[in-house]
C-alpha positions as CSV (number, residue, x, y, z in Angstrom):
1,X,26.2,58.6,-21.3
2,X,26.6,54.9,-20.7
3,X,29.5,53.1,-22.3
4,X,26.9,51.3,-24.4
5,X,26.7,54.4,-26.6
6,X,30.1,53.4,-28.0
7,X,28.8,50.0,-29.1
8,X,27.0,49.5,-32.4
9,X,23.3,50.3,-32.2
10,X,22.4,47.2,-34.2
11,X,24.5,44.1,-34.9
12,X,25.1,43.1,-38.6
13,X,23.0,39.9,-38.2
14,X,20.0,42.0,-37.1
15,X,20.5,44.4,-40.0
16,X,20.4,41.6,-42.5
17,X,17.0,40.4,-41.0
18,X,15.6,44.0,-41.1
19,X,16.4,44.3,-44.8
20,X,13.8,41.6,-45.4
21,X,11.1,43.8,-43.9
22,X,9.0,46.5,-45.4
23,X,6.8,49.2,-43.8
24,X,3.3,49.6,-45.0
25,X,0.4,51.8,-44.1
26,X,-3.3,51.4,-43.7
27,X,-3.9,54.3,-46.0
28,X,-2.2,56.2,-48.8
29,X,-0.1,59.3,-48.2
30,X,0.8,61.9,-50.7
31,X,4.4,62.1,-51.8
32,X,6.6,65.2,-51.9
33,X,5.2,66.3,-55.2
34,X,1.5,67.0,-55.4
35,X,-0.5,64.0,-56.7
36,X,2.6,61.8,-56.6
37,X,2.7,58.5,-54.7
38,X,6.0,56.7,-54.5
39,X,7.6,53.6,-53.0
40,X,10.3,51.2,-53.7
41,X,9.1,48.0,-55.3
42,X,10.8,45.3,-57.3
43,X,10.1,45.8,-61.0
44,X,10.6,48.3,-63.8
45,X,9.6,51.9,-63.4
46,X,10.8,55.4,-64.3
47,X,13.6,55.8,-61.8
48,X,16.3,53.4,-60.4
49,X,16.6,53.8,-56.7
50,X,18.9,51.3,-55.0
51,X,20.1,47.7,-54.7
52,X,19.4,45.1,-52.1
53,X,20.5,41.5,-51.8
54,X,18.5,38.9,-53.7
55,X,15.9,37.1,-51.7
56,X,14.2,33.8,-52.5
57,X,11.2,34.5,-54.7
58,X,12.5,37.7,-56.3
59,X,12.0,38.1,-60.0
60,X,15.3,37.1,-61.7
61,X,14.6,39.7,-64.4
62,X,15.7,42.4,-62.0
63,X,18.9,40.8,-60.9
64,X,21.9,43.0,-61.7
65,X,24.2,40.4,-63.3
66,X,27.2,42.8,-63.6
67,X,27.1,43.4,-59.9
68,X,26.7,39.7,-59.2
69,X,29.8,38.9,-61.3
70,X,31.8,41.5,-59.5
71,X,30.8,40.7,-56.0
72,X,29.8,37.0,-56.4
73,X,26.5,37.7,-54.7
74,X,23.1,38.4,-56.2
75,X,21.5,41.8,-56.0
76,X,18.2,43.0,-57.3
77,X,17.5,46.5,-58.6
78,X,14.9,48.6,-56.7
79,X,12.9,51.2,-58.5
80,X,10.7,54.1,-57.4
81,X,7.2,53.3,-58.3
82,X,3.8,54.0,-56.8
83,X,3.8,55.0,-53.1
84,X,5.9,57.2,-50.9
85,X,6.1,56.6,-47.2
86,X,7.2,59.2,-44.7
87,X,8.4,57.8,-41.3
88,X,8.8,60.3,-38.5
89,X,10.6,58.8,-35.4
90,X,10.0,60.7,-32.2
91,X,12.3,59.6,-29.3
92,X,11.9,60.5,-25.7
93,X,15.2,61.6,-24.2
94,X,14.0,62.9,-20.9
95,X,15.7,62.0,-17.6
96,X,13.1,59.3,-16.8
97,X,14.5,57.4,-19.8
98,X,17.9,57.2,-18.1
99,X,16.9,54.2,-16.1
100,X,17.3,50.4,-16.2
101,X,19.7,47.8,-17.5
102,X,19.8,48.1,-20.4
103,X,19.1,51.8,-20.3
104,X,15.6,52.8,-21.5
105,X,17.0,55.6,-23.8
106,X,19.6,53.3,-25.3
107,X,16.9,50.7,-25.9
108,X,14.6,53.3,-27.5
109,X,17.4,54.5,-29.7
110,X,17.9,50.9,-30.9
111,X,14.2,50.4,-31.6
112,X,14.1,53.7,-33.6
113,X,17.3,52.7,-35.4
114,X,15.7,49.4,-36.5
115,X,12.6,51.1,-37.8
116,X,14.5,53.8,-39.5
117,X,16.8,51.2,-41.1
118,X,13.8,49.3,-42.5
119,X,12.4,52.5,-44.0
120,X,15.7,53.7,-45.5
121,X,16.4,50.2,-46.9
122,X,13.1,50.5,-48.8
123,X,13.8,54.1,-49.9
124,X,11.2,55.6,-47.7
125,X,11.6,59.1,-46.3
126,X,12.8,59.0,-42.7
127,X,13.3,61.7,-40.1
128,X,14.1,61.5,-36.3
129,X,13.6,64.0,-33.6
130,X,14.4,63.7,-29.9
131,X,12.3,65.5,-27.2
132,X,12.4,66.1,-23.5
133,X,11.1,69.3,-22.0
134,X,10.9,70.7,-25.6
135,X,11.3,69.4,-29.1
136,X,15.0,68.9,-29.9
137,X,16.8,69.5,-33.1
138,X,15.7,67.0,-35.8
139,X,17.8,65.0,-38.2
140,X,16.5,66.2,-41.6
141,X,14.5,63.8,-43.7
142,X,16.7,61.2,-45.4
143,X,16.0,58.6,-48.1
144,X,18.0,55.5,-49.1
145,X,20.9,53.7,-47.7
146,X,23.0,56.9,-47.6
147,X,20.7,58.1,-44.7
148,X,21.7,55.2,-42.4
149,X,25.0,56.6,-41.0
150,X,23.6,60.0,-40.1
151,X,20.5,58.3,-38.6
152,X,22.6,56.0,-36.4
153,X,25.0,58.8,-35.5
154,X,22.1,61.0,-34.3
155,X,20.6,58.2,-32.2
156,X,24.0,57.1,-30.9
157,X,24.7,60.5,-29.3
158,X,21.4,61.0,-27.5
159,X,21.8,61.7,-23.8
160,X,19.0,61.8,-21.2
161,X,18.2,65.1,-19.7
162,X,15.3,67.4,-18.8
163,X,11.7,66.7,-17.7
164,X,9.2,65.0,-20.0
165,X,7.0,67.4,-21.9
166,X,5.6,64.9,-24.5
167,X,2.4,66.9,-25.1
168,X,4.1,70.2,-25.8
169,X,6.8,68.6,-27.9
170,X,4.4,66.7,-30.1
171,X,2.2,69.7,-30.6
172,X,5.1,71.7,-31.9
173,X,6.2,68.8,-34.2
174,X,2.7,68.5,-35.6
175,X,2.5,72.3,-36.2
176,X,5.8,72.4,-37.9
177,X,5.4,69.3,-40.1
178,X,4.8,69.8,-43.8
179,X,4.5,66.1,-44.5
180,X,2.0,63.4,-43.5
181,X,2.9,59.8,-42.9
182,X,3.6,57.4,-40.0
183,X,4.7,59.0,-36.7
184,X,6.2,56.6,-34.2
185,X,6.5,57.9,-30.7
186,X,9.0,55.9,-28.6
187,X,8.6,56.9,-24.9
188,X,7.7,55.7,-21.4
189,X,4.9,58.3,-21.5
190,X,5.6,59.5,-18.0
191,X,4.0,62.8,-18.6
192,X,0.7,63.6,-16.9
193,X,-0.5,65.4,-20.1
194,X,0.7,62.8,-22.6
195,X,-2.7,62.5,-24.3
196,X,-2.7,66.2,-25.3
197,X,0.3,65.7,-27.7
198,X,-1.1,62.8,-29.6
199,X,-4.3,64.3,-30.8
200,X,-2.6,67.0,-32.9
201,X,-0.6,64.3,-34.7
202,X,-3.9,62.7,-35.8
203,X,-5.4,66.1,-36.7
204,X,-2.4,66.7,-38.9
205,X,-3.1,63.5,-40.8
206,X,-0.4,61.2,-39.3
207,X,-0.9,57.5,-38.8
208,X,0.4,57.5,-35.2
209,X,2.0,54.6,-33.5
210,X,3.2,54.3,-29.8
211,X,6.0,52.1,-28.5
212,X,5.9,52.4,-24.7
213,X,9.4,51.5,-23.3
214,X,9.5,50.2,-19.7
215,X,12.2,48.5,-17.7
216,X,11.3,45.3,-16.0
217,X,12.2,46.8,-12.6
218,X,9.6,49.5,-13.1
219,X,6.9,46.9,-13.7
220,X,8.0,44.4,-11.1
221,X,10.4,46.2,-8.6
222,X,12.4,44.1,-6.1
223,X,12.7,46.8,-3.5
224,X,11.9,46.1,0.1
225,X,12.5,47.8,3.4
226,X,13.0,51.5,4.4
227,X,14.1,53.4,1.4
228,X,14.5,56.9,0.0
229,X,12.8,57.2,-3.4
230,X,14.1,59.9,-5.7
231,X,12.1,61.2,-8.7
232,X,14.5,60.9,-11.7
233,X,13.1,64.1,-13.4
234,X,12.4,66.5,-10.5
235,X,15.0,65.3,-8.1
236,X,12.5,65.3,-5.3
237,X,12.9,62.5,-2.7
238,X,10.7,60.8,-0.2
239,X,11.3,58.4,2.7
240,X,9.1,55.4,2.7
241,X,8.8,51.9,4.0
242,X,8.3,49.4,1.1
243,X,6.2,46.5,2.1
244,X,4.8,43.6,0.0
245,X,1.4,45.3,0.2
246,X,2.7,48.6,-1.1
247,X,4.6,46.8,-3.9
248,X,1.3,45.1,-4.8
249,X,-0.5,48.4,-5.1
250,X,2.4,49.9,-7.0
251,X,2.4,47.1,-9.6
252,X,-1.4,47.4,-10.0
253,X,-1.0,51.2,-10.5
254,X,1.7,50.7,-13.2
255,X,-0.3,48.1,-15.0
256,X,-3.3,50.4,-14.9
257,X,-1.2,53.2,-16.4
258,X,0.0,51.1,-19.2
259,X,-3.5,49.8,-19.9
260,X,-4.7,53.4,-20.0
261,X,-2.1,54.2,-22.8
262,X,-3.2,51.1,-24.6
263,X,-6.9,51.9,-24.4
264,X,-6.3,55.5,-25.5
265,X,-4.5,54.1,-28.5
266,X,-7.3,51.7,-29.4
267,X,-9.9,54.5,-29.0
268,X,-8.2,56.8,-31.4
269,X,-6.9,54.2,-33.9
270,X,-3.3,54.4,-32.9
271,X,-1.0,51.4,-33.0
272,X,0.5,50.4,-29.7
273,X,3.2,48.0,-28.3
274,X,4.6,47.9,-24.8
275,X,8.3,46.9,-24.9
276,X,10.5,46.0,-21.9
277,X,14.2,46.6,-22.2
278,X,15.0,43.0,-21.7
279,X,13.2,42.1,-24.9
280,X,15.3,41.5,-28.0
281,X,14.9,44.5,-30.4
282,X,14.1,42.1,-33.2
283,X,11.1,40.8,-31.3
284,X,9.9,44.3,-30.5
285,X,10.0,45.3,-34.2
286,X,8.2,42.1,-35.4
287,X,5.5,42.6,-32.7
288,X,5.1,46.2,-33.6
289,X,4.8,45.5,-37.4
290,X,2.2,42.8,-36.7
291,X,0.2,44.7,-34.1
292,X,0.2,47.9,-36.1
293,X,-0.5,46.3,-39.5
294,X,2.6,47.9,-40.8
295,X,4.2,44.8,-42.2
296,X,4.1,44.4,-46.0
């Protein structure tokens, strides 16, 4: 695993910014109890959930003055109220993700960590599952700030390996899932059958969202001359002479592929964002929330 795995997934400044964000959905989802809808909102309700730092515009009635006196900082109380959001993060850890600088898998882990952190900070239910040639072991559903360390630990230890079987992995996930909510798939989608795994998510009642992770070198390679090209997943190699004309055709093919994923998402009502690994994670998250209508 790259040495970056020993670095923090997200820096403290970004975490502070993420705490100001909230995930929303285009439609309501049932909570864990039949007929119950829950979410964390500012205000009084039946159950205290957590604290977060005071933001300009918060109702001063819900400031915890005892905590403020002790820590010399303002915090507001959060309460469980009306809606419950379940966020399922599905992260591609196949060998094709072990490419680029920064590494695509590491970037995907950071994006997933950011989304998970937003959810947990708002007391949403969050789970994360890696997949490659099959669905990996999941981090069980967590809720609240206590879920952040295990979420980050899970994502921090991911290593790339195996071929991509996105379709089979997502079918298994959909079949096993006993909850509905928002399912975010973070992948390069380099699986010929990628479409077949997304439809079961929709049939299961998920609001699906796609974050396609690509390295800049994949989109605009700087290769030229006589080269041996090696498939990162199968290990197969091929000798070829890379000319400007060939590069032009390659770029067109990659762009066509990304457009195909985007159009599929639009057709079936899925949210979609393409993210290159040289893009700041904060920008990816904000774009994703805006494009997907998930910002609240």
